[in-house]
C-alpha positions as CSV (number, residue, x, y, z in Angstrom):
1,M,126.8,74.3,-24.4
2,N,128.8,76.3,-27.0
3,Y,127.6,79.2,-29.2
4,A,126.7,76.8,-32.1
5,E,124.4,74.8,-29.9
6,M,122.8,77.8,-28.2
7,F,121.2,79.2,-31.4
8,Y,119.4,78.2,-34.6
9,L,118.7,80.2,-37.7
10,V,115.4,80.6,-39.6
11,D,115.7,81.7,-43.2
12,S,113.8,84.9,-43.8
13,G,114.7,85.1,-47.5
14,E,117.0,87.3,-49.6
15,G,120.0,87.0,-47.3
16,R,118.2,87.5,-44.1
17,W,117.8,85.2,-41.1
18,T,116.3,85.4,-37.6
19,V,118.2,83.9,-34.8
20,H,116.4,82.0,-31.9
21,H,117.6,80.5,-28.7
22,T,117.6,76.7,-29.0
23,L,116.4,75.9,-25.4
24,T,113.8,78.6,-25.1
25,D,112.9,79.3,-28.7
26,E,113.0,83.0,-27.9
27,F,114.0,85.5,-30.6
28,A,117.6,86.5,-30.2
29,G,118.3,88.7,-33.2
30,T,118.6,89.1,-37.0
31,I,121.3,88.6,-39.5
32,M,121.4,90.4,-42.9
33,R,123.9,89.8,-45.7
34,T,125.4,93.1,-47.1
35,S,128.3,93.8,-49.4
36,Q,130.4,94.6,-46.3
37,G,129.6,91.3,-44.5
38,L,126.9,90.0,-42.2
39,V,125.1,92.6,-40.0
40,L,123.9,91.5,-36.6
41,R,121.1,93.2,-34.7
42,D,120.2,91.9,-31.3
43,G,116.7,91.0,-30.0
44,E,116.0,94.6,-29.4
45,S,117.1,95.7,-32.9
46,R,120.3,97.3,-31.7
47,F,123.2,97.1,-34.2
48,R,125.9,94.8,-32.9
49,G,128.4,94.8,-35.7
50,T,129.3,93.5,-39.1
51,F,131.0,90.1,-39.3
52,P,132.7,88.0,-42.0
53,S,130.8,84.7,-41.2
54,V,127.8,83.2,-39.5
55,E,130.2,81.6,-37.0
56,S,131.6,84.9,-35.9
57,V,128.0,86.4,-35.7
58,L,126.9,83.6,-33.4
59,R,130.1,83.8,-31.3
60,N,129.4,87.5,-30.7
61,L,125.7,86.9,-29.9
62,Y,126.7,84.2,-27.5
63,A,129.0,86.7,-25.7
64,L,126.0,89.0,-25.2
65,A,123.8,86.3,-23.8
């Protein structure tokens, strides 16, 4: 299973998404669009970085899992 298969996004409106694990349906984090890029916070609301694409966000979240 790769990073794209491990997660799915739920639209939370206004440039925000929640990320969930595909297999367990557990909350994995949040993504928020900003002028600097996409901000990732993990499942415990810790800042994990700003990224240029959803692909790079999910790749980073996968590395944490």
